[in-house]
C-alpha positions as CSV (number, residue, x, y, z in Angstrom):
1,M,-44.3,6.1,-24.2
2,M,-42.2,9.2,-24.7
3,Y,-42.9,10.2,-21.1
4,E,-41.7,6.8,-19.8
5,L,-38.5,7.1,-21.8
6,E,-37.8,10.5,-20.3
7,F,-38.5,9.2,-16.8
8,V,-36.0,6.4,-17.3
9,I,-33.3,8.8,-18.6
10,L,-33.9,11.1,-15.6
11,E,-33.7,8.2,-13.2
12,E,-30.5,6.9,-14.8
13,Q,-29.0,10.4,-14.6
14,R,-29.9,10.6,-10.9
15,V,-28.2,7.2,-10.2
16,I,-25.1,8.3,-12.1
17,D,-25.0,11.6,-10.2
18,H,-25.3,9.7,-7.0
19,A,-22.6,7.3,-8.0
20,S,-20.1,10.0,-9.0
21,H,-20.9,11.9,-5.9
22,Q,-20.2,8.8,-3.8
23,Q,-17.0,8.3,-5.7
24,R,-15.8,11.9,-5.1
25,H,-16.7,11.4,-1.4
26,D,-14.6,8.2,-1.2
27,T,-11.7,10.0,-3.0
28,N,-11.8,12.9,-0.6
29,L,-11.8,10.5,2.3
30,S,-8.7,8.7,1.1
31,T,-6.9,11.9,0.3
32,E,-7.6,13.3,3.8
33,E,-6.5,10.0,5.2
34,T,-3.2,10.1,3.3
35,F,-2.7,13.7,4.3
36,F,-3.3,12.8,7.9
37,K,-0.8,9.9,7.8
38,K,1.9,12.1,6.2
39,K,1.3,14.9,8.7
40,Y,1.5,12.7,11.7
41,C,3.8,10.1,10.2
42,I,1.6,7.2,11.0
């Protein structure tokens, strides 16, 4: 039982890590896009 609980917590942590990583990636993309637009006045 304890083992299963730990596994679930680890799995959730992995999902959260993945989600926050994805979010950072999206933020970086939009920041670069904004920078690009400002630089080239698009």
